[in-house]
Backbone as numpy.savetxt, mean C-alpha at the origin, in Angstrom:
# Nx Ny Nz CAx CAy CAz Cx Cy Cz
12.51 12.39 -2.28 12.19 13.80 -2.33 11.32 14.17 -1.14
11.46 15.39 -0.66 10.72 15.82 0.51 9.84 17.01 0.14
8.59 16.96 0.61 7.63 18.01 0.32 7.17 18.64 1.62
6.79 19.89 1.58 6.27 20.58 2.76 4.77 20.73 2.64
4.06 20.47 3.75 2.61 20.55 3.72 2.11 21.98 3.80
3.01 22.95 3.77 2.59 24.34 3.83 2.02 24.83 2.50
2.21 24.03 1.42 1.68 24.46 0.14 0.16 24.35 0.15
-0.47 25.15 -0.70 -1.93 25.11 -0.79 -2.34 24.02 -1.75
-3.26 23.16 -1.32 -3.74 22.09 -2.19 -4.75 22.66 -3.17
-4.45 22.59 -4.46 -5.38 23.08 -5.46 -6.52 22.09 -5.67
-7.60 22.56 -6.26 -8.78 21.73 -6.43 -9.08 21.54 -7.90
-8.73 20.38 -8.47 -9.06 20.13 -9.87 -10.56 20.02 -10.04
-11.01 20.01 -11.31 -12.44 19.99 -11.60 -13.14 18.83 -10.89
-12.57 17.66 -10.96 -13.13 16.52 -10.24 -12.02 15.49 -10.01
-12.09 14.83 -8.90 -11.07 13.86 -8.51 -11.65 12.46 -8.53
-10.92 11.52 -9.12 -11.30 10.11 -9.12 -10.40 9.35 -8.16
-11.00 8.50 -7.33 -10.24 7.65 -6.42 -10.63 6.21 -6.65
-9.65 5.36 -6.97 -9.88 3.92 -6.99 -9.52 3.37 -5.62
-10.16 2.30 -5.20 -9.87 1.74 -3.89 -10.37 2.62 -2.75
-11.40 3.42 -3.00 -11.87 4.38 -2.01 -12.54 3.73 -0.81
-13.01 2.50 -0.95 -13.70 1.86 0.18 -12.74 1.09 1.08
-11.45 1.07 0.73 -10.46 0.38 1.56 -9.93 1.28 2.66
-9.02 0.76 3.44 -8.48 1.45 4.62 -7.88 2.81 4.26
-6.96 2.83 3.30 -6.30 4.09 2.92 -7.25 4.96 2.12
-7.96 4.35 1.18 -8.82 5.11 0.28 -9.94 5.84 0.99
-10.54 5.22 2.01 -11.66 5.90 2.67 -11.19 7.12 3.46
-10.00 7.04 4.07 -9.50 8.21 4.78 -9.19 9.34 3.80
-8.55 9.00 2.68 -8.25 10.01 1.67 -9.53 10.62 1.13
-10.52 9.79 0.84 -11.79 10.28 0.30 -12.44 11.27 1.25
-12.52 10.90 2.52 -13.16 11.79 3.50 -12.38 13.09 3.67
-11.06 13.00 3.63 -10.26 14.21 3.79 -10.45 15.15 2.60
-10.51 14.60 1.39 -10.70 15.43 0.21 -12.08 16.06 0.20
-13.10 15.29 0.57 -14.46 15.83 0.64 -14.51 16.97 1.65
-13.84 16.79 2.80 -13.83 17.82 3.83 -13.14 19.10 3.34
-12.21 18.96 2.39 -11.51 20.12 1.84 -12.25 20.75 0.68
-13.42 20.22 0.36 -14.25 20.82 -0.68 -14.05 20.26 -2.07
-13.31 19.17 -2.21 -13.12 18.56 -3.52 -14.38 17.84 -3.98
-14.60 17.87 -5.27 -15.66 17.06 -5.88 -15.03 15.70 -6.20
-15.54 14.66 -5.57 -14.90 13.34 -5.63 -15.82 12.33 -6.30
-15.24 11.60 -7.23 -15.90 10.43 -7.83 -15.08 9.21 -7.40
-15.74 8.14 -7.01 -15.02 6.94 -6.63 -15.40 5.78 -7.53
-14.45 4.92 -7.78 -14.70 3.67 -8.49 -14.96 2.60 -7.44
-16.12 1.96 -7.48 -16.48 0.98 -6.46 -17.26 -0.17 -7.08
-17.07 -1.35 -6.54 -17.84 -2.51 -7.01 -19.25 -2.51 -6.44
-19.41 -1.96 -5.24 -20.70 -1.99 -4.56 -21.19 -0.57 -4.28
-22.31 -0.19 -4.90 -22.88 1.12 -4.64 -23.37 1.22 -3.20
-23.90 0.12 -2.68 -24.42 0.14 -1.31 -23.30 0.40 -0.30
-22.16 -0.28 -0.46 -21.05 -0.07 0.45 -20.54 1.36 0.35
-20.46 1.88 -0.86 -19.99 3.25 -1.06 -20.93 4.24 -0.36
-22.23 4.04 -0.48 -23.19 4.94 0.15 -23.14 4.81 1.67
-22.94 3.60 2.16 -22.84 3.41 3.61 -21.64 4.18 4.18
-20.57 4.23 3.41 -19.35 4.89 3.88 -19.39 6.41 3.70
-19.92 6.86 2.55 -19.78 8.27 2.20 -21.09 9.02 1.98
-22.21 8.31 2.07 -23.49 8.96 1.85 -23.58 9.54 0.44
-24.08 10.77 0.36 -24.22 11.44 -0.94 -23.08 12.43 -1.20
-21.99 12.31 -0.45 -20.89 13.27 -0.57 -19.97 12.97 -1.74
-20.12 11.78 -2.36 -19.28 11.43 -3.50 -20.17 10.92 -4.63
-19.63 11.00 -5.83 -20.27 10.37 -6.99 -19.71 8.96 -7.11
-20.57 7.99 -7.31 -20.13 6.60 -7.38 -20.19 6.12 -8.83
-19.06 5.62 -9.31 -18.98 5.01 -10.63 -18.72 3.52 -10.43
-19.67 2.70 -10.82 -19.57 1.26 -10.58 -18.56 0.64 -11.54
-17.63 -0.12 -10.99 -16.65 -0.76 -11.85 -15.52 -1.37 -11.05
-14.49 -1.77 -11.77 -13.38 -2.49 -11.16 -12.16 -2.27 -12.04
-10.96 -2.31 -11.44 -9.75 -2.10 -12.23 -9.52 -3.22 -13.24
-10.21 -4.33 -13.07 -10.11 -5.41 -14.04 -11.06 -5.25 -15.21
-11.87 -4.19 -15.19 -12.87 -3.95 -16.23 -12.54 -2.64 -16.95
-11.82 -2.71 -18.08 -11.41 -1.47 -18.77 -12.58 -0.58 -19.16
-13.70 -1.14 -19.53 -14.84 -0.32 -19.94 -15.32 0.56 -18.79
-15.37 -0.01 -17.57 -15.81 0.78 -16.43 -14.79 1.86 -16.08
-13.51 1.60 -16.31 -12.47 2.59 -16.05 -12.55 3.74 -17.05
-12.81 3.41 -18.30 -12.92 4.46 -19.31 -14.06 5.42 -18.96
-15.16 4.88 -18.47 -16.29 5.71 -18.07 -15.93 6.55 -16.85
-15.27 5.93 -15.87 -14.95 6.62 -14.62 -13.96 7.76 -14.84
-13.08 7.65 -15.84 -12.03 8.65 -16.06 -12.51 9.87 -16.84
-13.71 9.84 -17.38 -14.18 10.97 -18.17 -14.38 12.22 -17.30
-13.82 13.35 -17.75 -14.00 14.61 -17.05 -13.23 14.74 -15.76
-12.19 13.96 -15.58 -11.44 13.92 -14.33 -10.17 14.76 -14.44
-9.89 15.54 -13.40 -8.69 16.35 -13.39 -7.56 15.77 -12.57
-7.88 14.83 -11.64 -6.87 14.21 -10.78 -7.32 12.80 -10.44
-6.38 11.86 -10.49 -6.70 10.47 -10.16 -5.76 9.99 -9.06
-6.34 9.42 -8.02 -5.57 8.71 -7.00 -5.84 7.22 -7.21
-4.80 6.50 -7.63 -4.97 5.06 -7.86 -4.53 4.32 -6.59
-5.50 4.08 -5.71 -5.23 3.44 -4.43 -5.55 1.95 -4.48
-6.40 1.53 -5.41 -6.86 0.15 -5.47 -5.70 -0.81 -5.61
-5.76 -1.89 -4.87 -4.73 -2.93 -4.95 -4.99 -3.98 -3.91
-4.33 -5.10 -4.06 -4.44 -6.20 -3.10 -3.18 -6.23 -2.25
-3.37 -6.27 -0.95 -2.26 -6.27 0.01 -2.35 -7.56 0.80
-1.71 -8.60 0.27 -1.71 -9.89 0.97 -0.45 -10.66 0.60
-0.17 -11.70 1.38 1.08 -12.43 1.22 0.80 -13.91 0.95
1.76 -14.56 0.31 1.66 -15.99 0.02 1.72 -16.25 -1.48
2.50 -17.27 -1.87 2.68 -17.56 -3.29 1.39 -18.00 -3.97
0.45 -18.58 -3.22 -0.78 -19.05 -3.85 -1.64 -17.90 -4.35
-1.35 -16.68 -3.92 -2.15 -15.52 -4.33 -1.49 -14.73 -5.46
-0.42 -15.29 -6.05 0.36 -14.52 -7.02 -0.44 -14.13 -8.26
-1.33 -14.99 -8.75 -2.12 -14.66 -9.94 -3.08 -13.50 -9.67
-3.76 -13.56 -8.54 -4.69 -12.49 -8.17 -3.94 -11.17 -7.95
-2.78 -11.25 -7.31 -1.96 -10.05 -7.12 -1.53 -9.46 -8.45
-1.13 -10.30 -9.37 -0.71 -9.83 -10.69 -1.88 -9.17 -11.43
-3.03 -9.84 -11.43 -4.18 -9.33 -12.18 -4.63 -7.96 -11.66
-4.63 -7.79 -10.35 -5.12 -6.53 -9.77 -4.03 -5.47 -9.71
-2.90 -5.81 -9.14 -1.87 -4.80 -8.89 -1.10 -4.39 -10.14
-0.93 -5.32 -11.07 -0.16 -5.01 -12.29 -1.09 -4.69 -13.46
-1.91 -5.66 -13.85 -2.79 -5.45 -14.99 -3.86 -4.40 -14.68
-4.33 -4.37 -13.43 -5.30 -3.35 -13.04 -4.72 -1.95 -13.16
-3.44 -1.79 -12.78 -2.76 -0.51 -12.92 -2.61 -0.14 -14.39
-2.24 -1.10 -15.21 -2.12 -0.84 -16.65 -3.46 -0.39 -17.23
-4.55 -1.05 -16.83 -5.87 -0.68 -17.32 -6.22 0.75 -16.93
-5.91 1.12 -15.69 -6.23 2.46 -15.20 -5.42 3.51 -15.96
-4.14 3.28 -16.15 -3.29 4.25 -16.83 -3.69 4.41 -18.29
-4.04 3.32 -18.94 -4.48 3.39 -20.33 -5.78 4.19 -20.44
-6.70 3.95 -19.51 -7.97 4.67 -19.53 -7.78 6.15 -19.23
-6.88 6.46 -18.29 -6.60 7.86 -17.97 -6.03 8.59 -19.17
-5.12 7.93 -19.89 -4.52 8.55 -21.06 -5.57 8.76 -22.16
-6.41 7.76 -22.37 -7.43 7.86 -23.42 -8.44 8.96 -23.11
-8.75 9.15 -21.83 -9.74 10.16 -21.43 -9.14 11.55 -21.31
-7.82 11.67 -21.43 -7.18 12.96 -21.27 -7.26 13.47 -19.84
-7.27 12.54 -18.89 -7.35 12.93 -17.48 -6.07 13.63 -17.06
-6.13 14.34 -15.94 -4.97 15.05 -15.44 -3.98 14.12 -14.75
-3.30 14.62 -13.76 -2.26 13.87 -13.08 -2.81 12.61 -12.41
-2.00 11.55 -12.41 -2.33 10.30 -11.72 -1.32 10.08 -10.61
-1.81 9.85 -9.39 -0.96 9.47 -8.26 -1.14 7.98 -8.04
-0.06 7.24 -8.23 -0.10 5.79 -8.07 0.47 5.40 -6.71
-0.35 4.73 -5.90 0.12 4.30 -4.58 0.89 2.99 -4.70
2.14 3.02 -4.27 2.97 1.81 -4.27 3.41 1.51 -2.84
4.36 0.60 -2.72 4.81 0.15 -1.41 6.29 0.42 -1.21
6.62 1.02 -0.07 8.02 1.21 0.27 8.74 -0.10 0.49
7.98 -1.18 0.70 8.58 -2.50 0.90 9.33 -3.01 -0.31
9.08 -2.43 -1.47 9.78 -2.83 -2.68 11.23 -2.33 -2.67
11.47 -1.23 -1.99 12.79 -0.60 -2.00 13.82 -1.46 -1.26
15.06 -1.40 -1.72 16.11 -2.22 -1.11 17.47 -1.63 -1.42
18.33 -1.57 -0.40 19.71 -1.15 -0.63 20.45 -2.25 -1.38
21.14 -1.89 -2.44 21.86 -2.89 -3.23 23.01 -3.46 -2.41
23.19 -4.77 -2.53 24.32 -5.43 -1.89 24.10 -5.83 -0.45
22.95 -5.47 0.14 22.70 -5.82 1.54 21.96 -7.15 1.61
22.54 -8.10 2.32 21.92 -9.40 2.50 21.84 -9.69 3.99
20.68 -10.11 4.47 20.54 -10.43 5.88 20.14 -9.22 6.70
20.20 -9.34 8.02 19.76 -8.26 8.91 20.51 -6.96 8.66
19.78 -5.86 8.72 20.37 -4.54 8.50 20.93 -4.02 9.82
22.18 -3.60 9.79 22.80 -3.03 10.99 22.15 -1.69 11.31
21.97 -1.37 12.60 21.32 -0.10 12.97 21.98 1.14 12.39
23.29 1.07 12.10 23.98 2.26 11.59 24.05 2.26 10.07
23.44 1.28 9.41 23.45 1.25 7.96 22.65 2.43 7.40
23.00 2.89 6.21 22.23 3.99 5.60 20.76 3.61 5.46
19.91 4.57 5.69 18.48 4.32 5.58 18.07 4.29 4.11
16.99 3.58 3.84 16.43 3.55 2.50 15.93 4.93 2.12
16.01 5.25 0.83 15.32 6.43 0.34 14.61 6.08 -0.97
13.96 7.06 -1.58 13.10 6.79 -2.74 13.88 6.34 -3.97
15.19 6.47 -3.95 16.00 6.07 -5.10 16.45 4.62 -5.04
16.17 3.93 -3.94 16.63 2.55 -3.76 15.67 1.54 -4.37
15.39 1.73 -5.66 14.50 0.82 -6.37 15.35 -0.27 -7.02
15.13 -1.54 -6.67 16.02 -2.61 -7.17 15.87 -2.82 -8.67
16.92 -3.33 -9.26 16.93 -3.56 -10.71 16.06 -4.74 -11.11
15.81 -5.65 -10.16 15.01 -6.83 -10.47 13.91 -7.00 -9.43
12.82 -7.64 -9.84 11.73 -7.91 -8.91 12.19 -8.92 -7.87
11.74 -8.78 -6.62 12.14 -9.73 -5.58 11.59 -11.13 -5.85
12.37 -12.14 -5.54 11.95 -13.53 -5.75 11.19 -14.04 -4.53
10.24 -14.94 -4.77 9.44 -15.59 -3.72 8.57 -14.59 -2.94
8.37 -13.41 -3.50 7.60 -12.36 -2.82 6.52 -11.86 -3.78
5.39 -12.53 -3.80 4.37 -12.23 -4.80 3.84 -10.82 -4.68
3.61 -10.35 -3.43 3.08 -9.00 -3.25 4.08 -7.96 -3.71
5.30 -8.03 -3.18 6.30 -7.02 -3.54 6.64 -7.09 -5.04
6.64 -8.29 -5.59 6.91 -8.42 -7.02 5.83 -7.73 -7.84
4.57 -7.88 -7.43 3.48 -7.24 -8.17 3.60 -5.73 -8.10
4.01 -5.19 -6.96 4.17 -3.74 -6.84 5.37 -3.25 -7.65
6.43 -4.07 -7.71 7.60 -3.73 -8.53 7.20 -3.62 -9.99
6.48 -4.63 -10.48 6.07 -4.62 -11.89 5.07 -3.49 -12.17
4.20 -3.19 -11.21 3.26 -2.08 -11.39 4.01 -0.76 -11.55
5.06 -0.57 -10.77 5.85 0.65 -10.89 6.53 0.73 -12.25
6.95 -0.40 -12.77 7.56 -0.39 -14.10 6.55 0.06 -15.15
5.29 -0.37 -15.00 4.25 0.08 -15.92 4.04 1.59 -15.79
4.03 2.07 -14.55 3.86 3.51 -14.30 4.98 4.31 -14.97
6.21 3.89 -14.78 7.35 4.60 -15.34 7.33 4.58 -16.87
6.84 3.48 -17.42 6.72 3.38 -18.87 5.72 4.41 -19.40
4.59 4.56 -18.72 3.59 5.54 -19.13 4.11 6.97 -18.91
4.88 7.18 -17.88 5.45 8.51 -17.64 6.40 8.89 -18.78
7.18 7.92 -19.26 8.07 8.21 -20.39 7.30 8.55 -21.65
6.06 8.05 -21.74 5.21 8.35 -22.90 4.45 9.66 -22.74
4.66 10.33 -21.62 4.06 11.65 -21.46 2.89 11.73 -20.52
2.44 10.61 -19.94 1.34 10.67 -18.99 1.84 11.27 -17.68
1.17 12.27 -17.13 1.63 12.87 -15.86 1.28 11.98 -14.67
2.07 10.94 -14.49 1.82 9.98 -13.40 3.01 9.98 -12.46
2.72 9.96 -11.16 3.75 10.04 -10.13 3.51 8.92 -9.12
4.59 8.43 -8.51 4.52 7.31 -7.58 4.63 7.81 -6.14
3.72 7.33 -5.30 3.78 7.59 -3.86 3.95 6.24 -3.17
5.11 6.02 -2.55 5.40 4.74 -1.92 5.21 4.85 -0.41
4.28 4.10 0.13 4.01 4.18 1.55 4.69 3.04 2.31
4.99 3.31 3.58 5.46 2.25 4.45 4.23 1.62 5.12
4.33 1.16 6.35 3.23 0.43 7.00 2.18 1.40 7.55
1.00 1.49 6.94 -0.02 2.42 7.44 -0.67 1.87 8.71
-1.00 2.79 9.62 -1.59 2.36 10.88 -2.61 3.41 11.32
-3.73 2.95 11.88 -4.75 3.90 12.34 -6.13 3.26 12.36
-7.12 4.07 12.66 -8.49 3.59 12.74 -9.02 3.20 11.36
-9.95 2.25 11.37 -10.62 1.86 10.13 -9.99 0.69 9.42
-8.98 0.08 10.01 -8.29 -1.04 9.37 -8.91 -2.36 9.83
-10.19 -2.55 9.52 -10.88 -3.71 10.07 -10.71 -4.97 9.25
-10.11 -4.87 8.05 -10.00 -6.07 7.21 -9.23 -7.22 7.85
-8.04 -7.04 8.45 -7.15 -5.87 8.47 -6.04 -6.01 7.45
-5.22 -4.96 7.29 -4.00 -5.07 6.52 -3.00 -5.90 7.34
-1.91 -6.38 6.72 -0.90 -7.10 7.51 -0.38 -6.29 8.70
-0.33 -4.95 8.57 0.08 -4.13 9.71 -0.93 -4.24 10.84
-2.20 -4.09 10.49 -3.24 -4.23 11.50 -3.32 -5.62 12.08
-2.91 -6.63 11.28 -2.93 -8.00 11.76 -1.96 -8.20 12.91
-0.83 -7.47 12.87 0.12 -7.54 13.98 -0.57 -7.15 15.28
-1.33 -6.06 15.23 -2.02 -5.58 16.44 -3.10 -6.56 16.87
-3.88 -7.06 15.91 -4.94 -8.02 16.26 -4.35 -9.28 16.88
-3.26 -9.78 16.28 -2.62 -10.98 16.83 -2.10 -10.73 18.24
-1.56 -9.55 18.47 -1.07 -9.21 19.82 -2.23 -9.20 20.81
-3.33 -8.56 20.44 -4.48 -8.46 21.34 -5.07 -9.83 21.65
-4.98 -10.75 20.70 -5.53 -12.10 20.88 -4.50 -13.08 21.46
-3.36 -12.54 21.89 -2.28 -13.34 22.50 -1.75 -14.40 21.54
-1.67 -14.00 20.24 -1.19 -14.92 19.21 0.16 -14.45 18.67
0.92 -13.76 19.53 2.25 -13.27 19.14 3.25 -13.78 20.17
3.59 -15.08 20.15 4.42 -15.66 21.22 5.90 -15.33 21.12
6.36 -14.88 19.95 7.79 -14.60 19.79 7.96 -13.43 18.82
9.16 -12.95 18.72 9.47 -11.88 17.78 10.82 -12.17 17.14
11.19 -11.36 16.16 12.50 -11.49 15.53 13.08 -10.09 15.35
14.34 -10.03 15.04 14.99 -8.73 14.88 14.70 -8.20 13.48
13.63 -7.47 13.37 13.26 -6.87 12.09 12.81 -5.43 12.31
13.14 -4.59 11.38 12.76 -3.18 11.48 11.55 -2.87 10.63
10.70 -1.99 11.13 9.51 -1.57 10.41 9.42 -0.05 10.46
8.73 0.52 9.49 8.45 1.94 9.53 6.93 2.11 9.47
6.38 2.85 10.43 4.94 3.05 10.52 4.59 4.49 10.17
3.50 4.65 9.42 2.99 5.98 9.11 1.52 6.05 9.50
1.13 7.08 10.24 -0.26 7.25 10.62 -1.13 7.49 9.38
-2.33 6.96 9.41 -3.20 7.04 8.23 -3.51 8.48 7.86
-3.62 9.38 8.85 -3.84 10.79 8.55 -2.65 11.42 7.85
-1.44 11.08 8.31 -0.22 11.58 7.67 -0.11 11.06 6.24
-0.49 9.81 6.04 -0.43 9.23 4.71 -1.39 9.95 3.76
-2.58 10.24 4.23 -3.54 10.98 3.41 -3.00 12.34 3.02
-2.42 13.05 3.98 -1.85 14.37 3.68 -0.68 14.26 2.70
0.13 13.20 2.88 1.26 13.00 1.96 0.80 12.75 0.54
-0.26 11.97 0.38 -0.79 11.70 -0.96 -1.29 12.99 -1.61
-1.92 13.85 -0.82 -2.39 15.12 -1.37 -1.22 16.02 -1.79
-0.13 15.96 -1.03 1.06 16.74 -1.39 1.70 16.24 -2.67
1.72 14.93 -2.83 2.26 14.36 -4.07 1.40 14.79 -5.25
0.08 14.81 -5.04 -0.82 15.25 -6.11 -0.56 16.70 -6.47
-0.28 17.53 -5.47 -0.07 18.96 -5.70 1.29 19.25 -6.31
2.35 18.65 -5.77 3.70 19.09 -6.12 4.58 18.01 -6.74
4.13 16.76 -6.75 4.96 15.69 -7.29 5.20 15.82 -8.78
6.40 15.45 -9.21 6.78 15.53 -10.62 6.57 14.19 -11.32
6.07 14.24 -12.53 5.78 13.03 -13.30 7.03 12.16 -13.41
6.83 10.85 -13.19 7.93 9.90 -13.30 8.80 9.80 -12.08
8.48 10.58 -11.03 9.27 10.55 -9.80 8.57 9.69 -8.74
9.37 9.27 -7.76 8.85 8.46 -6.65 9.05 9.24 -5.36
8.01 9.25 -4.51 8.06 9.95 -3.22 7.76 8.94 -2.13
8.63 8.87 -1.14 8.49 7.90 -0.05 7.75 8.54 1.12
6.56 8.03 1.41 5.73 8.53 2.51 5.94 7.62 3.71
6.64 8.14 4.72 7.03 7.29 5.84 6.87 8.04 7.14
6.97 7.29 8.24 6.81 7.88 9.56 7.97 7.54 10.46
7.73 6.66 11.44 8.73 6.37 12.46 9.30 4.96 12.30
10.64 4.88 12.38 11.31 3.58 12.34 11.28 2.95 13.73
10.86 1.69 13.78 10.85 0.95 15.05 11.27 -0.48 14.78
12.05 -1.04 15.73 12.24 -2.48 15.71 10.92 -3.12 16.13
10.66 -4.32 15.62 9.42 -5.01 15.96 9.25 -5.12 17.47
10.34 -5.42 18.19 10.26 -5.53 19.65 9.83 -4.21 20.28
10.32 -3.10 19.77 9.92 -1.79 20.29 8.42 -1.57 20.09
7.93 -1.95 18.92 6.50 -1.78 18.63 5.65 -2.64 19.56
6.06 -3.89 19.76 5.32 -4.79 20.65 5.35 -4.28 22.09
6.46 -3.70 22.49 6.54 -3.11 23.84 5.60 -1.92 23.98
5.46 -1.13 22.92 4.50 -0.03 22.94 3.07 -0.56 23.10
2.75 -1.61 22.36 1.42 -2.22 22.48 1.20 -2.74 23.89
2.24 -3.31 24.49 2.12 -3.84 25.85 1.81 -2.72 26.84
2.50 -1.59 26.68 2.26 -0.47 27.59 0.85 0.10 27.43
0.34 0.12 26.20 -0.99 0.68 25.95 -2.10 -0.25 26.42
-1.88 -1.55 26.35 -2.95 -2.51 26.61 -2.85 -3.22 27.95
-1.65 -3.23 28.54 -1.45 -3.99 29.77 -1.19 -5.45 29.52
-1.17 -5.88 28.26 -0.87 -7.27 27.92 0.64 -7.45 27.85
1.14 -8.64 28.14 2.59 -8.86 28.11 3.13 -8.93 26.69
4.29 -8.35 26.49 4.96 -8.46 25.21 5.74 -9.77 25.16
5.89 -10.37 23.97 6.67 -11.60 23.88 8.12 -11.37 24.27
8.71 -12.36 24.93 10.09 -12.24 25.39 11.06 -13.08 24.57
10.52 -14.03 23.80 11.39 -14.95 23.07 11.68 -14.42 21.67
12.96 -14.34 21.34 13.38 -13.91 20.01 13.88 -15.11 19.22
13.40 -15.25 17.99 13.81 -16.36 17.14 14.81 -15.89 16.10
15.83 -16.70 15.80 16.80 -16.33 14.76 16.16 -16.37 13.38
16.73 -15.61 12.47 16.14 -15.51 11.13 16.13 -16.85 10.39
17.11 -17.69 10.64 17.13 -19.00 9.97 15.89 -19.81 10.35
15.51 -19.77 11.63 14.32 -20.49 12.08 13.06 -19.83 11.53
13.06 -18.51 11.45 11.91 -17.79 10.88 11.66 -18.24 9.44
12.75 -18.46 8.70 12.59 -18.91 7.31 12.02 -20.32 7.23
12.44 -21.18 8.13 11.87 -22.53 8.15 10.37 -22.48 8.47
10.01 -21.65 9.43 8.59 -21.49 9.78 7.84 -20.90 8.58
8.48 -19.98 7.86 7.86 -19.39 6.67 7.57 -20.43 5.61
8.47 -21.38 5.41 8.23 -22.46 4.44 7.03 -23.31 4.85
6.94 -23.60 6.15 5.81 -24.38 6.65 4.51 -23.60 6.48
4.55 -22.29 6.79 3.36 -21.46 6.63 2.92 -21.38 5.18
3.88 -21.36 4.27 3.56 -21.33 2.84 2.81 -22.59 2.44
3.28 -23.74 2.93 2.62 -25.00 2.61 1.20 -25.04 3.17
1.03 -24.57 4.40 -0.32 -24.55 5.00 -1.25 -23.61 4.24
-0.71 -22.51 3.74 -1.54 -21.57 2.98 -2.04 -22.19 1.69
-1.18 -23.00 1.04 -1.60 -23.68 -0.19 -2.71 -24.69 0.10
-2.66 -25.32 1.27 -3.65 -26.34 1.62 -4.98 -25.73 2.05
-4.96 -24.46 2.46 -6.18 -23.80 2.93 -6.84 -23.03 1.79
-7.86 -23.60 1.20 -8.49 -22.98 0.03 -9.21 -21.69 0.37
-9.49 -21.45 1.65 -10.21 -20.24 2.05 -9.27 -19.12 2.49
-7.97 -19.35 2.43 -7.02 -18.35 2.88 -7.03 -17.12 1.97
-7.01 -15.93 2.56 -6.91 -14.69 1.79 -5.54 -14.06 1.91
-4.77 -14.46 2.91 -3.40 -13.97 3.07 -2.71 -14.82 4.11
-1.46 -15.21 3.83 -0.72 -16.03 4.78 -0.12 -15.14 5.87
-0.35 -15.50 7.14 0.26 -14.73 8.23 1.77 -14.91 8.23
2.20 -16.16 8.04 3.63 -16.47 7.98 3.88 -17.23 6.70
4.77 -16.74 5.87 5.09 -17.39 4.59 6.50 -16.97 4.20
6.94 -17.38 3.01 8.29 -17.05 2.57 8.48 -15.54 2.48
7.47 -14.85 2.00 7.62 -13.40 1.82 7.78 -12.68 3.15
6.96 -13.02 4.12 7.08 -12.35 5.42 8.37 -12.78 6.12
8.79 -14.03 5.90 10.04 -14.49 6.52 11.24 -13.77 5.93
11.24 -13.58 4.60 12.35 -12.86 3.96 12.33 -11.39 4.38
11.13 -10.81 4.49 11.03 -9.43 4.94 11.57 -9.27 6.35
11.36 -10.29 7.19 11.83 -10.22 8.56 13.35 -10.11 8.65
14.04 -10.55 7.59 15.48 -10.46 7.58 16.03 -9.11 7.18
């Protein structure tokens, strides 16, 4: 579905944002505050929240894994943006991804329903979408994905995408029960403030550190963080309960993106392209290394990223 930003964004009594201290959440929070919204955020650290937003937001201490804190945060709320989630890759992180992205979403939706909160905008991932019957590299003239290309089954060997798939199923279940919840699926967000970084930002960091020696034929879609914030506000204003809206920007082959980085930085872009079969072998090796590294928070190369590359 396509929305126009010419509509006027209404201002509910108070807005709750989960994940407000993260890359996407902080931009959305600041944009809403600038538009005059009264914003409450759910945060684990009051100090971090104050460092980011000062006294411009109300801070409710809690976590999506703590239903009691969610019930308190949802009281008196007219709009909820559920941005909180874990964005990382590797099979060793599957339990944490499930607990936060799936069970955390269930906790939030249950608390919103119990509190009689208004509309809920659930942030999902466009990476879950897939054209049925397509295996291997996508031809440039193949039909583009749209918001209706939600697969019938969760992807295998992809812990992150699987968690987002199951979270959407929970959302749709609550929508059928009457909760006004809508899905906003984003592609790869890019922009200032991604210091963690997200896997998208990691591409840029790796390039700057000369840790991108090769590339593969894979397509990506990038959306600027400001555009993503505006899209989320549009979904909140005009999105219909139980529907999915795809928030996307520009389609680029990975090589095109690396060439853009080369032009901006003066650093050389990688010239060697690896076939997808070799990428998958490297992904298996990366998966094994991730399991051996107890301090790993996300695998740079693993089965999930290798399959996505195809």
